[in-house]
C-alpha positions in Angstrom: 78.7 104.2 69.1 80.4 100.8 69.9 84.3 100.3 71.3 86.4 97.9 69.4 89.1 96.7 70.9 91.9 94.8 69.7 94.8 92.9 71.2 98.4 93.2 71.3 99.6 89.4 72.6 97.6 86.4 72.5 98.3 85.9 76.2 96.2 84.7 79.5 95.8 88.0 80.7 94.4 89.3 78.2 91.2 86.7 78.3 91.1 87.6 82.1 91.5 91.6 81.6 89.4 92.7 78.2 87.7 89.2 76.4 86.0 87.7 79.6 84.7 91.3 81.3 84.0 93.0 77.7 81.0 90.3 77.1 79.4 92.2 80.2 79.3 95.3 78.1 77.1 95.5 74.7 78.5 98.9 73.5 82.4 97.0 73.3 83.5 94.2 71.0 86.7 92.5 71.2 87.3 92.4 67.3 90.7 91.4 66.7 94.1 89.8 68.0 97.7 89.9 67.1 100.1 87.4 68.2 104.2 86.4 67.9 102.8 84.3 65.0 100.0 84.1 62.5 98.9 80.6 63.8 99.0 81.4 67.4 96.6 84.7 66.4 94.3 82.5 65.0 94.0 79.6 67.8 93.4 82.6 69.7 90.8 84.2 67.6 89.2 81.1 67.3 89.0 80.0 70.9 87.4 83.5 71.9 85.0 84.1 68.8 86.9 87.1 67.8 86.4 88.5 64.1 90.2 89.1 63.4 93.2 87.5 63.7 96.4 89.5 62.5 99.8 87.8 61.5 101.7 90.8 63.2 101.5 93.4 65.8 101.8 96.3 63.2 99.0 95.3 61.3 96.6 95.1 64.1 97.7 98.2 64.9 96.9 100.1 61.3 93.4 98.1 61.9 91.0 101.5 61.3 88.5 99.2 62.7 89.7 99.1 65.9 89.4 102.2 68.2 91.1 100.8 71.2 94.4 98.6 71.9 95.2 96.5 75.0 99.0 95.7 75.2 99.8 92.7 77.3 103.3 91.5 75.9 106.5 91.1 78.1 107.5 94.1 79.8 110.1 95.6 77.6 107.7 95.6 74.9 105.2 97.6 76.5 106.5 101.2 75.4 107.2 100.0 71.9 103.4 99.1 71.0 101.7 101.4 73.5 103.5 104.3 71.1 102.8 102.4 68.1 99.2 102.4 68.6 98.8 105.8 69.9 100.7 107.0 67.0 98.2 105.3 64.8 95.5 107.2 66.7 94.4 104.3 68.9 93.6 104.6 73.1 95.9 102.6 74.4 95.8 100.5 77.8 98.8 98.8 79.0 99.0 96.1 81.3 101.4 96.6 84.3 104.0 97.8 84.6 103.0 101.1 81.6 106.6 100.9 81.2 110.4 100.7 82.0 111.6 104.4 82.9 111.2 108.2 82.0 112.8 107.7 78.6 110.1 105.1 77.3 107.3 107.0 79.3 108.4 110.3 77.5 108.3 108.9 74.0 104.9 107.4 75.1 103.6 110.7 76.1 104.8 112.6 73.2 102.9 110.0 71.0 100.0 110.4 73.2 100.0 114.0 73.1 100.4 114.5 69.6 97.5 112.2 68.4 95.0 113.1 71.7 94.5 109.5 72.9 94.5 108.1 76.1 96.9 105.9 77.6 95.8 103.9 80.6 97.9 101.5 82.6 96.0 98.3 83.7 96.3 97.7 87.5 93.8 95.5 88.9 94.1 97.0 92.5 93.4 100.6 91.5 90.3 102.5 93.3 89.3 99.7 95.5 87.1 100.5 97.8 89.4 99.8 100.8 91.9 102.6 99.7 89.1 105.4 100.5 88.6 103.9 103.7 92.3 103.7 105.1 92.2 107.0 103.8 89.3 107.9 106.3 90.9 106.2 109.0 94.5 108.2 108.6 92.0 111.5 108.4 90.1 111.0 111.2 92.7 110.2 113.3 91.2 107.4 115.1 94.4 105.1 115.2 96.8 108.2 115.8 99.2 109.1 113.4 100.4 107.2 110.4 104.0 106.5 111.1 104.9 103.8 108.2 103.7 101.6 105.2 105.0 98.1 104.8 104.1 95.9 101.8 105.1 92.2 101.3 104.5 90.7 97.6 105.7 87.1 97.0 104.7 84.9 93.9 105.3 80.9 94.2 106.3 80.4 90.5 107.5 76.5 90.5 109.7 77.0 87.2 112.2 80.0 86.7 111.6 80.7 82.8 109.6 83.0 80.8 110.0 86.8 80.4 109.8 87.1 84.4 113.7 85.7 84.6 114.9 87.8 82.1 116.1 91.4 82.9 116.4 92.5 79.2 112.5 91.8 79.0 112.0 93.9 82.0 111.7 90.7 84.5 112.4 90.9 88.0 110.9 90.8 91.4 110.4 94.7 91.2 108.9 95.4 88.2 106.3 92.4 88.4 105.0 94.2 91.9 105.9 97.5 92.3 102.6 98.9 90.2 100.7 97.4 93.1 102.7 98.6 96.0 102.6 102.0 94.6 99.2 102.1 93.8 98.2 101.0 97.4 101.0 104.0 98.7 99.2 106.6 95.9 95.8 105.4 96.6 95.9 106.0 100.4 98.5 108.6 101.4 99.7 109.7 97.2 103.0 109.7 96.2 103.6 113.8 96.1 107.2 114.8 97.2 108.3 110.7 97.7 112.0 109.7 96.8 112.3 106.1 96.0 115.5 103.7 96.9 116.5 100.3 96.3 118.5 97.0 96.9 119.0 93.4 95.3 121.2 91.1 95.0 120.4 90.2 91.5 121.1 86.7 92.0 118.5 85.2 90.1 118.6 83.6 86.2 120.4 85.6 83.7 120.7 88.5 86.8 117.5 89.0 87.7 116.3 90.4 91.2 114.2 87.2 92.3 113.8 89.5 95.7 113.8 93.4 95.9 113.4 95.5 98.4 112.3 99.2 98.0 111.5 102.0 100.1 109.8 105.5 99.6 110.6 108.5 102.1 108.7 112.3 102.2 109.9 115.2 104.2 107.6 114.3 106.7 109.4 111.5 107.9 107.0 109.0 106.7 108.4 105.5 105.0 106.6 103.0 102.9 108.6 99.7 102.3 107.9 96.8 99.4 109.5 93.4 100.1 109.0 91.8 96.8 109.9 88.1 95.6 109.3 85.6 92.9 109.8 83.0 95.2 107.5 81.4 97.3 105.4 81.3 99.3 102.8 83.2 98.2 102.0 86.5 99.9 100.4 89.9 98.8 99.7 92.1 102.0 100.0 95.7 103.1 100.1 96.8 106.8 99.6 100.5 108.0 101.3 101.6 111.3 99.8 104.2 113.4 100.9 105.8 116.7 97.7 103.8 118.3 97.1 100.9 116.2 97.7 98.9 113.1 95.3 98.6 109.8 96.4 95.3 107.9 95.2 94.1 104.3 95.8 90.7 103.6 95.2 88.5 100.3 95.2 91.9 98.4 95.5 90.3 95.0 93.2 87.4 95.8 89.8 88.8 94.0 92.4 88.6 90.5 91.1 84.7 90.8 87.5 85.6 91.5 84.7 87.1 93.2 86.5 87.3 96.8 85.7 89.9 99.3 88.4 91.9 100.8 89.0 92.7 104.7 90.6 95.4 106.5 91.7 94.4 110.3 92.0 97.2 112.3 94.1 96.5 115.7 94.3 98.8 118.3 96.4 99.3 121.1 94.1 99.2 123.6 93.5 95.4 122.4 90.5 96.0 120.6 89.8 94.7 117.2 87.8 95.5 114.2 87.3 94.0 110.9 85.8 96.0 108.0 84.9 94.0 105.1 84.2 94.8 101.4 81.7 92.8 99.3 83.3 90.4 97.0 83.9 91.4 93.4 86.1 90.3 90.5 89.2 92.7 90.0 89.2 92.4 86.3 85.6 92.8 85.9 85.7 96.2 88.4 89.3 97.0 86.3 87.3 96.9 82.5 84.4 99.0 83.8 87.0 101.9 85.6 88.9 101.7 82.3 85.9 102.5 80.0 85.2 105.2 82.4 88.3 106.7 82.0 88.4 106.1 78.3 85.1 108.8 77.8 87.0 111.5 79.8 89.0 113.7 77.8 92.3 112.0 76.4 95.7 111.8 78.6 98.3 110.0 79.4 97.9 108.0 82.9 99.3 110.3 85.7 99.5 108.0 88.6 100.9 105.7 86.2 103.9 107.8 85.3 104.8 108.9 88.8 105.1 105.1 89.4 107.2 105.0 86.4 109.9 107.6 87.8 109.9 106.0 91.3 110.5 102.5 90.5 113.0 103.6 87.7 114.9 105.3 90.6 114.9 102.6 93.1 115.9 100.0 90.4 118.9 102.2 89.5 119.8 102.5 93.0 120.1 99.1 93.4 122.1 98.3 90.5 124.4 101.1 91.6 124.6 99.3 95.4 125.0 96.0 93.4 127.6 97.5 91.5 129.7 99.3 93.9 128.7 97.6 97.1 
């Protein structure tokens, strides 16, 4: 039976993440779109050859011909419309971040479990083979013991407009980057037992966090740090420090722009170096295929995403508390 997808949000990311990769799957059709206005929805429908344009989000959620909804609105609207779609009995795929804290997560989980549907966070880096390779390096001990993880993710945004620069819409550097960071950490060492802290000056437009520093700590003493920014230059790197060397992954988000390879750079303390390469492949195609596989398993709320939501909330609230009472 063909899967029929509806888009809540006529956005560029919906084209990259759903409309384009769906063309490679005969058993999937992107059927409908809803936008902030009927005119925008119709323009998107016409441009991408969809069957239906809905004049509002609720109409799409109520469309009985749709079984799966993809939500790509501003971050503060993710939980509202994901929960609405779940209550209507639709599977839901939500562009990262899944939601903005435990209260939203609780409501979303309740809606999904009551209807017996999937809720999945779309994180384009999820389950990339490089994560398995790093897990192997850790398990083998070939570079000694893992002592820390450093991530640096920064975007060069020329104009400080849009939801990213509005804290009330879930904007800011942390919410824009944390899913990538926590996916990398969770995919290599796991997030179980970690506690989160954060700091920011909140000195951007409307008090948004243009920069954010977050740290995860485990009882073992291991730490993972994130430096995030909505100011350039662009950077998206992870580095794993060991007692006998380092492993670095550069440009981790580059495959979002097309079929680019990723390379792990190993540098041993004895001076030797090694590069382990992974074949080129567009992130969004891989993500779409992964999500389709998940939708064929027993329904559940994305457990990894739920872990990420809780840790991001802890880091954000810790930073707010420090900012208000330095």
